C-alpha positions as CSV (number, residue, x, y, z in Angstrom):
1,M,37.0,-5.7,32.7
2,K,34.7,-7.5,35.2
3,S,31.4,-9.0,34.3
4,A,28.4,-9.7,36.5
5,N,29.9,-13.1,37.2
6,G,33.3,-11.7,38.1
7,R,35.2,-12.5,34.9
8,S,37.7,-10.0,33.5
9,F,38.5,-9.2,29.9
10,E,39.6,-6.4,27.6
11,S,38.0,-5.5,24.2
12,N,40.0,-6.2,21.0
13,G,42.8,-3.7,21.1
14,H,40.6,-0.9,22.3
15,S,40.4,0.9,25.6
16,K,39.9,-1.2,28.7
17,H,36.2,-1.5,29.6
18,T,34.7,-1.4,33.1
19,M,31.2,-1.9,34.4
20,N,29.3,1.1,35.6
21,G,26.9,1.2,38.5
22,N,24.0,0.0,36.3
23,G,25.9,-3.2,35.3
24,F,26.6,-2.6,31.5
25,Y,29.9,-2.1,29.8
26,S,31.3,1.1,28.4
27,S,34.7,2.6,28.1
28,Q,36.5,4.3,31.0
29,Q,35.8,7.6,29.2
30,R,32.1,7.0,29.2
31,V,30.0,10.1,29.4
32,E,26.8,10.2,31.4
33,V,24.4,12.5,29.7
34,A,21.0,11.9,31.2
35,I,18.8,10.1,33.7
36,V,15.8,8.0,32.7
37,G,12.6,9.9,33.5
38,S,8.9,9.0,33.0
39,P,6.8,7.7,31.4
40,N,8.6,4.8,29.7
41,Y,7.6,1.9,27.4
42,V,9.4,-1.0,25.9
43,T,9.7,0.9,22.7
44,E,10.2,4.5,24.0
45,V,12.0,6.0,26.9
46,H,11.9,9.6,28.3
47,F,14.9,11.1,29.9
48,D,16.1,14.2,31.7
49,V,19.3,15.7,30.4
50,R,22.0,16.4,33.0
51,D,23.2,19.9,33.6
52,T,26.6,19.2,32.1
53,H,25.0,18.3,28.7
54,L,22.3,20.9,28.3
55,Q,24.3,22.5,25.4
56,S,25.3,19.1,23.8
57,P,23.9,18.2,20.4
58,L,22.1,15.0,21.4
59,L,19.4,14.7,18.7
60,G,20.0,11.6,16.7
61,T,22.8,10.3,18.8
62,L,22.9,6.7,20.2
63,L,22.6,6.3,23.9
64,T,22.8,3.3,26.2
65,M,21.7,2.2,29.7
66,G,21.5,-1.0,31.8
67,V,18.1,-2.4,32.5
68,K,17.6,-5.2,35.1
69,V,15.0,-7.8,34.1
70,Q,13.7,-11.1,35.4
71,S,13.8,-13.9,32.9
72,H,13.6,-17.7,33.0
73,Q,17.4,-17.6,33.3
74,G,17.1,-15.6,36.5
75,R,17.8,-12.0,37.1
76,E,20.0,-10.3,34.6
77,E,21.0,-6.9,33.3
78,L,20.5,-6.0,29.7
79,L,22.5,-3.5,27.6
80,V,19.8,-1.4,26.0
81,L,20.5,0.9,23.0
82,G,18.3,3.8,21.8
83,Q,18.5,6.7,19.4
84,V,17.4,10.2,20.5
85,S,14.4,11.2,18.4
86,Q,13.3,14.4,20.2
87,I,14.8,17.0,22.6
88,E,12.7,19.7,24.3
89,T,13.6,22.5,26.7
90,Q,11.0,24.0,29.1
91,N,11.0,26.7,31.8
92,R,7.7,26.6,33.7
93,W,8.3,30.1,35.1
94,H,8.4,31.5,31.5
95,E,5.1,29.7,30.8
96,D,3.4,31.3,33.8
97,P,0.9,33.9,32.4
98,S,1.4,36.1,35.5
99,L,5.1,36.5,34.9
100,K,5.0,37.1,31.1
101,N,4.4,40.8,31.7
102,Y,7.5,41.1,33.9
103,I,9.5,39.3,31.2
104,K,8.1,41.7,28.6
105,L,9.4,44.7,30.6
106,H,12.7,43.3,32.0
107,G,13.6,40.6,29.5
108,N,14.3,37.8,32.0
109,L,13.4,36.5,35.5
110,P,16.2,36.9,38.0
111,H,17.5,33.5,39.2
112,L,14.8,31.7,37.1
113,T,15.6,32.5,33.5
114,E,17.9,29.8,32.0
115,I,18.6,28.4,35.5
116,G,15.1,27.1,35.7
117,D,15.3,25.4,32.3
118,T,14.8,21.7,32.1
119,T,15.7,19.7,29.0
120,T,14.0,16.4,28.4
121,G,14.2,14.0,25.5
122,T,12.7,10.9,24.0
123,M,14.8,7.9,23.0
124,Q,13.5,5.2,20.6
125,I,14.6,1.8,21.7
126,V,16.8,0.2,19.0
127,G,17.4,-3.1,20.8
128,A,18.7,-5.0,23.8
129,Y,21.7,-7.3,24.4
130,R,22.5,-9.8,27.1
131,E,26.0,-10.9,28.0
132,V,26.9,-14.5,27.3
133,L,30.2,-16.5,27.6
134,K,31.5,-17.8,24.3
135,N,34.9,-19.5,23.9
136,G,36.0,-18.0,27.2
137,E,35.0,-14.4,26.3
138,I,31.9,-12.4,27.0
139,V,30.0,-11.4,23.9
140,Y,26.7,-9.6,23.3
141,Q,23.7,-11.6,22.2
142,K,20.6,-9.9,20.8
143,T,17.5,-10.2,22.8
144,R,14.4,-8.0,23.4
145,L,13.4,-5.6,26.1
146,A,10.2,-7.0,27.6
147,V,9.8,-4.6,30.5
148,P,9.9,-0.7,30.5
149,P,13.0,0.7,32.1
150,G,12.5,2.3,35.5
151,S,13.2,5.9,36.3
152,G,16.5,7.0,37.6
153,L,18.7,4.8,35.4
154,K,21.9,6.5,34.2
155,V,22.0,7.1,30.4
156,Y,25.4,7.1,28.6
157,Q,26.6,8.1,25.2
158,V,27.6,5.1,23.1
159,D,31.3,5.1,22.0
160,K,33.1,3.3,19.2
161,P,34.7,0.5,21.3
162,L,31.2,-0.5,22.5
163,I,29.9,-0.7,19.0
164,E,32.9,-2.8,18.0
165,K,32.4,-5.1,21.0
166,I,28.7,-5.6,20.1
167,M,29.6,-6.4,16.5
168,A,32.4,-8.8,17.4
169,S,29.9,-11.7,17.5
170,E,28.2,-10.7,14.2
171,F,29.2,-11.6,10.7
172,G,28.7,-10.1,7.2
173,Y,28.5,-6.5,8.3
174,S,30.0,-3.2,7.2
175,Y,30.0,0.4,8.5
176,L,28.1,2.7,6.2
177,G,28.8,5.9,8.2
178,N,28.7,7.3,11.7
179,F,25.6,7.8,13.9
180,Y,24.1,11.2,13.4
181,G,25.6,13.8,15.7
182,T,28.8,11.8,16.4
183,L,32.3,12.0,15.0
184,D,33.5,8.4,15.4
185,V,30.7,6.1,16.4
186,P,30.3,3.8,13.4
187,A,26.9,2.7,12.2
188,P,26.9,-1.0,11.2
189,V,24.7,-2.5,8.5
190,L,24.3,-6.1,7.4
191,V,25.7,-6.8,3.9
192,R,25.5,-10.6,3.8
193,H,25.2,-12.5,0.6
194,F,21.9,-14.2,-0.2
195,G,23.0,-17.8,0.2
196,G,22.0,-20.1,3.1
197,F,22.4,-19.0,6.7
198,D,24.6,-22.0,7.3
199,E,26.9,-20.5,4.6
200,M,27.0,-17.2,6.5
201,G,24.4,-15.7,4.2
202,S,21.0,-14.1,4.8
203,G,19.1,-17.1,3.5
204,E,17.0,-15.0,1.1
205,A,17.4,-12.0,-1.1
206,Y,16.7,-8.4,-0.1
207,M,14.7,-5.9,-2.0
208,G,15.5,-2.3,-1.3
209,G,15.4,1.3,-2.4
210,V,17.6,4.4,-2.1
211,F,15.6,7.6,-2.4
212,G,16.6,11.3,-2.5
213,P,16.5,14.3,-4.8
214,S,19.5,15.4,-6.8
215,G,22.3,16.6,-4.5
216,S,21.1,14.6,-1.5
217,G,24.0,12.1,-1.8
218,K,21.8,9.1,-2.6
219,S,24.2,7.8,-5.3
220,V,27.2,8.0,-3.0
221,V,25.3,6.2,-0.2
222,A,24.1,3.5,-2.7
223,A,27.6,3.1,-4.2
224,S,29.0,2.7,-0.7
225,L,26.5,0.0,0.1
226,I,27.1,-1.8,-3.2
227,A,30.9,-1.6,-2.7
228,T,30.8,-3.2,0.8
229,W,28.4,-5.8,-0.4
230,A,31.1,-6.8,-2.9
231,H,33.2,-8.4,-0.2
232,N,31.1,-11.6,-0.5
233,P,32.9,-13.8,-3.1
234,Q,29.9,-16.0,-3.7
235,M,27.5,-13.0,-4.5
236,G,27.1,-11.4,-7.9
237,L,26.4,-7.7,-8.5
238,L,24.8,-6.4,-11.7
239,I,24.5,-2.6,-12.0
240,L,22.2,-1.4,-14.7
241,D,23.5,2.1,-15.4
242,P,21.2,4.1,-17.7
243,Q,22.9,7.4,-17.1
244,S,26.5,6.1,-17.1
245,E,27.2,7.4,-13.6
246,F,28.5,4.1,-12.2
247,S,30.4,3.4,-15.5
248,T,32.2,6.7,-15.6
249,N,32.8,6.7,-11.9
250,D,31.2,10.1,-11.6
251,F,30.2,10.7,-8.0
252,G,30.2,13.9,-6.0
253,T,31.2,16.0,-9.0
254,G,31.8,19.7,-8.0
255,T,31.2,19.0,-4.3
256,G,34.8,18.3,-3.3
257,F,33.7,14.8,-2.1
258,D,36.4,12.3,-2.9
259,F,34.8,8.9,-3.8
260,N,36.3,6.5,-6.3
261,F,33.6,3.8,-6.8
262,H,35.8,1.6,-9.0
263,E,38.5,1.6,-6.4
264,M,36.0,0.7,-3.7
265,L,34.8,-2.3,-5.8
266,I,38.3,-3.5,-6.4
267,R,39.3,-3.2,-2.8
268,F,36.2,-4.8,-1.3
269,S,35.9,-7.6,-3.9
270,N,39.6,-8.5,-3.5
271,G,40.3,-7.7,-7.1
272,K,37.3,-9.6,-8.5
273,F,36.2,-6.4,-10.3
274,K,38.4,-5.1,-13.1
275,P,37.1,-1.9,-14.7
276,K,38.4,-2.5,-18.2
277,Q,36.9,-5.9,-18.5
278,H,33.8,-5.7,-16.4
279,I,32.2,-2.3,-17.4
280,I,30.2,-3.3,-20.5
281,S,28.8,-0.7,-22.8
282,L,26.1,-1.5,-25.4
283,D,28.6,-1.6,-28.3
284,Q,30.4,-4.4,-26.4
285,L,27.2,-6.3,-25.9
286,C,26.0,-8.9,-28.4
287,L,22.3,-8.5,-28.8
288,E,20.2,-11.6,-29.2
289,G,16.7,-12.9,-30.1
290,S,14.3,-12.3,-33.0
291,E,12.1,-10.0,-30.9
292,M,15.0,-7.7,-30.2
293,F,16.2,-7.9,-33.8
294,V,12.8,-6.5,-34.9
295,Q,12.9,-3.9,-32.2
296,V,16.2,-2.6,-33.4
297,L,14.8,-2.4,-37.0
298,V,11.9,-0.3,-35.6
299,E,14.3,2.0,-33.8
300,K,16.5,2.5,-36.8
301,G,13.5,3.3,-39.1
302,F,13.4,0.1,-41.2
303,F,9.6,-0.2,-41.2
304,K,9.3,3.5,-41.9
305,S,11.6,3.2,-44.9
306,L,9.4,0.3,-46.2
307,G,6.4,2.6,-46.1
308,V,4.7,1.4,-42.9
309,S,2.7,4.2,-41.3
310,K,3.6,5.3,-37.7
311,Q,0.2,4.2,-36.4
312,K,0.8,0.6,-37.7
313,E,4.4,0.3,-36.9
314,A,3.9,-1.6,-33.6
315,D,1.5,-4.1,-35.2
316,A,3.8,-4.6,-38.2
317,A,6.7,-5.3,-35.8
318,E,4.7,-7.9,-33.9
319,Y,3.8,-9.7,-37.1
320,A,7.5,-9.6,-38.3
321,T,8.6,-11.0,-34.9
322,Q,6.2,-13.9,-35.3
323,L,7.6,-14.7,-38.7
324,L,11.3,-14.5,-37.6
325,V,10.6,-16.6,-34.5
326,E,9.1,-19.3,-36.6
327,L,11.9,-19.3,-39.2
328,D,14.4,-19.3,-36.4
329,K,12.8,-22.4,-34.9
330,Q,13.1,-24.1,-38.3
331,K,16.8,-23.1,-38.5
332,L,16.0,-21.2,-41.7
333,W,17.0,-17.7,-40.5
334,E,19.4,-16.3,-37.9
335,T,20.1,-12.7,-36.8
336,I,23.6,-12.7,-38.4
337,M,22.3,-13.0,-42.0
338,D,23.2,-9.8,-43.8
339,W,21.1,-8.1,-46.6
340,D,22.7,-10.1,-49.4
341,K,22.1,-13.4,-47.7
342,I,18.5,-12.8,-46.9
343,N,17.8,-11.7,-50.4
344,R,19.1,-15.0,-51.7
345,L,17.1,-16.9,-49.1
346,D,14.1,-19.0,-50.3
347,V,11.8,-20.6,-47.8
348,Q,10.0,-23.9,-48.5
349,L,6.5,-23.3,-47.2
350,N,5.2,-26.8,-48.2
351,E,6.0,-29.5,-50.8
352,R,5.0,-27.4,-53.8
353,I,5.4,-23.8,-52.7
354,K,8.6,-21.9,-52.2
355,S,8.8,-18.2,-51.4
356,S,11.5,-15.6,-51.0
357,F,12.3,-14.2,-47.6
358,S,11.5,-10.7,-48.8
359,E,8.0,-11.8,-50.1
360,L,7.3,-13.6,-46.8
361,F,8.4,-10.6,-44.7
362,T,6.5,-7.9,-46.6
363,R,3.3,-10.1,-46.8
364,Q,3.5,-10.7,-43.1
365,I,3.8,-7.1,-42.0
366,A,0.9,-6.2,-44.3
367,N,-1.3,-8.1,-41.9
368,A,-1.2,-5.0,-39.7
369,Y,-3.7,-3.4,-42.1
370,A,-7.3,-4.2,-42.9
371,I,-8.1,-7.1,-45.2
372,K,-9.5,-4.8,-47.9
373,G,-6.2,-3.1,-48.7
374,R,-3.8,-5.7,-47.4
375,E,-2.8,-7.1,-50.8
376,D,-2.0,-3.6,-52.0
377,Y,0.2,-2.8,-49.0
378,S,2.0,-6.1,-49.4
379,T,2.8,-5.2,-53.0
380,K,3.9,-1.7,-52.0
381,F,6.3,-3.0,-49.3
382,F,7.7,-5.7,-51.6
383,E,8.5,-3.0,-54.3
384,S,10.1,-0.8,-51.6
385,W,12.2,-3.7,-50.5
386,H,13.6,-4.3,-54.0
387,G,13.6,-0.7,-55.1
388,P,16.6,1.7,-55.2
389,N,16.4,2.3,-51.4
390,F,19.9,1.9,-50.0
391,N,18.6,3.0,-46.6
392,L,17.0,-0.4,-46.1
393,S,20.1,-2.4,-46.8
394,Q,22.2,-0.1,-44.6
395,I,19.7,-0.4,-41.6
396,W,19.5,-4.1,-42.0
397,N,23.3,-4.6,-42.0
398,E,23.8,-2.2,-39.1
399,T,21.3,-4.3,-37.1
400,V,23.0,-7.5,-38.1
401,Q,26.3,-6.1,-36.8
402,L,24.8,-5.5,-33.3
403,F,23.9,-9.2,-33.2
404,S,27.3,-10.4,-34.4
405,P,29.6,-12.0,-31.8
406,I,32.5,-10.1,-33.4
407,D,32.5,-6.3,-33.8
408,K,34.0,-4.3,-36.7
409,Q,37.3,-4.1,-34.9
410,G,37.5,-7.9,-34.5
411,R,36.8,-7.8,-30.8
412,T,34.6,-10.5,-29.2
413,R,31.2,-9.3,-27.9
414,I,29.6,-10.6,-24.8
415,S,26.1,-11.9,-24.8
416,I,23.3,-10.7,-22.5
417,R,22.8,-14.3,-21.3
418,K,26.4,-14.6,-20.5
419,V,26.3,-11.4,-18.4
420,L,23.3,-12.6,-16.5
421,Q,24.7,-16.1,-15.8
422,D,28.0,-14.6,-14.6
423,T,26.3,-12.3,-12.1
424,I,23.2,-14.3,-11.1
425,L,24.9,-17.7,-10.7
426,N,28.6,-17.3,-10.6
427,G,29.3,-14.4,-8.3
428,K,30.7,-11.9,-10.8
429,I,30.5,-8.1,-10.7
430,R,29.4,-6.3,-13.9
431,I,28.3,-2.8,-14.7
432,L,26.1,-2.6,-17.8
433,D,26.2,0.8,-19.3
434,L,22.9,1.3,-21.0
435,N,23.6,4.5,-22.8
436,P,21.9,3.9,-26.2
437,Q,24.0,6.6,-27.9
438,R,26.8,4.0,-28.0
439,I,24.9,2.2,-30.8
440,Q,23.1,5.2,-32.2
441,M,19.8,4.2,-30.7
442,S,17.1,6.3,-29.0
443,Q,16.5,6.6,-25.3
444,R,13.4,4.6,-25.7
445,F,15.4,1.6,-26.7
446,K,16.5,1.4,-23.0
447,L,13.0,0.4,-22.0
448,Y,13.0,-2.5,-24.4
449,L,16.5,-3.6,-23.5
450,M,15.7,-3.6,-19.8
451,D,12.5,-5.5,-20.3
452,F,14.5,-8.1,-22.2
453,V,17.1,-8.3,-19.5
454,F,14.6,-8.7,-16.7
455,R,12.6,-11.3,-18.5
456,K,15.8,-13.3,-19.1
457,L,16.8,-12.8,-15.5
458,R,13.4,-14.3,-14.3
459,Q,13.8,-17.3,-16.7
460,I,17.3,-18.1,-15.3
461,S,16.2,-17.6,-11.7
462,H,13.1,-19.7,-12.0
463,M,14.8,-22.5,-13.9
464,H,17.6,-22.9,-11.4
465,Y,15.2,-22.6,-8.4
466,R,13.1,-25.4,-9.6
467,D,16.0,-27.7,-10.4
468,A,17.5,-29.1,-7.2
469,D,20.6,-30.1,-9.1
470,K,21.4,-26.7,-10.4
471,Q,23.2,-23.8,-8.6
472,K,20.9,-21.3,-7.1
473,S,20.9,-17.6,-7.7
474,N,22.9,-15.3,-5.4
475,C,22.9,-11.8,-6.8
476,L,21.9,-8.2,-6.3
477,I,20.5,-6.3,-9.3
478,V,21.0,-2.5,-9.0
479,L,18.8,-0.2,-11.1
480,D,19.8,3.5,-11.2
481,E,17.2,6.2,-12.1
482,A,14.6,3.6,-11.4
483,G,11.8,6.1,-11.2
484,R,11.8,6.4,-15.0
485,F,11.1,2.6,-15.4
486,I,8.7,1.9,-12.6
487,P,6.3,4.9,-12.6
488,Q,3.1,4.7,-10.7
489,N,1.2,5.6,-13.9
490,P,2.8,4.4,-17.1
491,G,0.0,5.9,-19.1
492,N,-0.6,4.5,-22.6
493,D,2.9,3.3,-23.1
494,D,2.6,-0.5,-23.6
495,M,6.3,-1.0,-23.4
496,L,6.7,0.9,-20.2
497,R,3.6,-0.8,-18.7
498,R,5.2,-4.2,-19.6
499,L,8.5,-3.2,-17.9
500,C,6.6,-2.1,-14.8
501,K,4.8,-5.4,-14.6
502,V,7.9,-7.5,-14.9
503,L,9.8,-5.5,-12.3
504,T,6.8,-5.5,-9.9
505,D,6.4,-9.3,-10.3
506,S,10.2,-9.8,-9.8
507,T,10.2,-7.7,-6.6
508,K,7.5,-10.0,-5.2
509,E,8.7,-13.3,-6.4
510,L,12.5,-13.4,-6.6
511,R,13.2,-13.0,-2.9
512,K,13.1,-16.7,-2.3
513,M,15.1,-17.4,-5.4
514,R,17.9,-15.3,-3.9
515,C,17.9,-12.6,-6.5
516,G,17.5,-9.2,-4.9
517,F,17.0,-5.7,-6.3
518,M,18.1,-2.2,-5.3
519,F,16.2,0.7,-6.9
520,I,17.9,4.1,-6.9
521,T,15.5,7.0,-7.6
522,Q,14.7,10.6,-6.7
523,T,11.2,10.2,-5.4
524,L,8.9,7.8,-3.7
525,A,5.5,9.2,-4.7
526,E,5.9,8.5,-8.4
527,I,7.1,4.9,-8.3
528,Q,4.9,1.7,-8.2
529,K,3.3,1.4,-4.8
530,E,3.4,-2.4,-5.0
531,I,7.2,-2.2,-5.3
532,F,7.6,0.3,-2.4
533,R,5.5,-2.0,-0.2
534,N,7.7,-5.0,-0.9
535,L,11.0,-3.3,-0.1
536,H,12.9,-4.9,2.8
537,F,15.2,-1.9,3.3
538,R,14.8,1.8,2.6
539,I,17.4,4.6,2.6
540,Y,16.2,8.2,2.5
541,G,18.4,11.1,1.6
542,V,17.7,14.6,2.7
543,G,15.0,16.5,0.8
544,L,11.9,14.2,0.9
545,G,10.3,15.9,3.9
546,V,7.4,17.6,2.1
547,G,4.3,16.7,0.0
548,S,3.4,13.1,-0.9
549,D,7.0,11.9,-0.3
550,A,6.7,12.9,3.3
551,D,3.3,11.1,3.6
552,H,5.0,7.9,2.3
553,I,7.8,8.1,4.8
554,R,5.6,8.9,7.7
555,S,3.2,6.1,6.9
556,R,5.9,3.5,6.4
557,E,8.4,4.5,9.1
558,G,6.3,6.2,11.7
559,D,5.8,9.7,13.0
560,D,8.8,9.7,15.4
561,A,11.2,8.5,12.7
562,F,9.9,11.0,10.2
563,E,10.3,14.0,12.6
564,L,13.9,13.0,13.2
565,Y,14.5,12.6,9.5
566,R,13.0,16.0,8.8
567,S,15.6,17.6,11.1
568,L,18.5,16.4,9.0
569,P,20.5,19.3,7.5
570,D,20.9,20.1,3.8
571,P,24.2,18.5,2.7
572,R,25.0,21.6,0.6
573,L,25.0,23.6,3.8
574,S,26.3,21.1,6.3
575,G,29.0,19.5,4.1
576,T,27.8,16.1,5.3
577,Y,25.5,13.5,3.6
578,S,23.0,12.5,6.2
579,F,20.3,9.9,5.6
580,M,17.8,7.6,7.4
581,I,18.0,3.9,6.9
582,A,15.2,1.5,7.8
583,G,14.6,-2.3,7.4
584,V,16.6,-5.5,7.5
585,L,20.0,-3.9,6.9
586,I,20.1,-2.4,10.4
587,A,22.6,-4.5,12.3
588,L,22.0,-3.2,15.9
589,G,19.2,-4.6,17.9
590,S,16.1,-6.3,16.7
591,S,13.4,-3.6,16.8
592,G,13.8,-2.7,13.2
593,R,13.4,1.0,14.0
594,P,14.9,3.4,11.4
595,M,18.2,5.0,12.3
596,V,19.8,8.2,11.2
597,I,23.4,8.1,9.9
598,E,26.0,10.5,8.5
599,G,28.0,9.2,5.6
600,F,31.7,9.1,5.7
601,P,33.5,12.2,4.4
602,S,35.4,10.3,1.7
603,G,35.9,6.9,0.1
604,Q,39.2,6.5,2.0
605,A,37.3,6.9,5.3
606,L,34.9,4.2,4.1
607,L,37.8,1.9,3.5
608,E,39.5,2.6,6.8
609,A,36.3,2.0,8.7
610,N,35.8,-1.3,7.0
611,A,39.3,-2.7,7.2
612,H,37.9,-6.0,8.3
613,I,36.4,-6.6,4.8
614,A,38.5,-4.4,2.6
615,H,41.8,-5.5,0.8
616,S,44.9,-3.8,-0.4
617,V,45.9,-3.1,-4.0
618,R,49.3,-2.2,-5.4
619,E,48.5,0.8,-7.5
620,P,46.6,3.9,-6.3
621,T,45.4,4.7,-9.9
622,L,43.0,2.0,-10.9
623,A,42.2,2.6,-14.5
624,G,42.8,-0.8,-16.1
625,I,44.4,-2.3,-13.0
626,E,44.9,-6.0,-13.3
627,D,47.1,-7.2,-10.5
628,I,45.9,-7.3,-6.9
629,V,48.2,-7.6,-4.0
630,L,46.9,-8.7,-0.6
């Protein structure tokens, strides 16, 4: 292949490249599809489709052309990429009012119908590249298009070798699918870890969202992105899985789509992820903290059994938490003390007064009531505590068991703090199955548990960020079914409102601390607007093209991108998961314009397309696999 300065080279194992008349590189099988028309801008180019491609499906495809520019380096020719956002066919004779009556009678215009059709299109500029010599080889370097392309330039379809040649000088990327309307032109996205740029990272964390109704393929797209991100050994992944979809590896059920998420994680992480060890359900988790202990008592009905009314339960729990926190600070009580131990526990209040734990506890929760009847309630609760109510001792001991480092079968439980430190600081991969049925708790307990997790996460990230001697965070937190936990209007639910606030604050603050988030949810309209505004990347599955969801996409991504998105086919009819991706993940160009992509047809296709970051394993069946072979 010859460059503008006369050097020759061939691409890495692909078809030999030659320079066309416009000066940019494409394969010898390059296909000229159009000619640049008018008017044109640095962000948008109009083109006229050649006669040979009037029937070709060009909408959404990636096109390229060579544009000559004058810069401080002299005259050079840039390789310009663009994605087709609109196609229109016109026949001015059919638009002539004087001929419409003839068409009505005869059905067509001899020698004018179809022959007189002209097809034009609009191409949104993705980015521009210049050729530079690096280590004796010509590579593509990102730049910007500062002048509108002139008319008459030849426009070509982009092929796979050209994409691979462009990406040869990049690092930390994967292919998430093919460009819309193509069979084999891979679409690259950046999946760098969040460490320093000098360490081949992004330098900061990304906040992102994957949106789409049920059946749109959002979970498969999200799982594909997570899996390819796992190729970074220094980056941790924590998947909070409230519906057990990631834990049970349940993707594409009933659709015939073959996607083994656990296998993807193993292959891309080079064996760092082991399903049997690293999928943690709630019964394997050691709960911690006085506040959580009281919350479990509430969930299991301890306060109700004592006689606390439903209206006063939250206040009573708050007073009980204050007591246990204070006793814990004084090393007088801990969460692993069973019913017999606490009933033998006496607390020295001062030099002369000693009180039993049960008396202290019941007197404290009575503060939830008015002063006038407080003493009566205290007596009532104390009598219930020591009465023939075996339910109280059973609930207490069941709660203690959840805080014990050893379960009933003698297996060691893992603490929440350990899970967070492993993922946030030490580059581990963990899936936390938050299905509360595992420990006989209600769905509401998930709210409290996630609030606890995110508050601990913020503490760890802040502490290590402030201390220059400590290792910094480098982790992506994935929250599935996020719409349930970050609604735009949490109503009167104090717990949900608190969780919304901690997630909103985290989205705004943890970027610089290198702790990123990815929210997976079905809708845009119902989530916190403050969170949506702070997302660095957005992925939209098919089905959000109407109502308030459409308004959000249009206002965030632009009219042209929305119109292209709205043309995507329903995956249940097309058999292909199509989606639009916008933001910092887009690897091509520097314009940041959204791009439309078709997902790979299977997990195996994802692995094959990303052989540069995937690894081999010995066994095809991965349930409990331990040994990895490179």
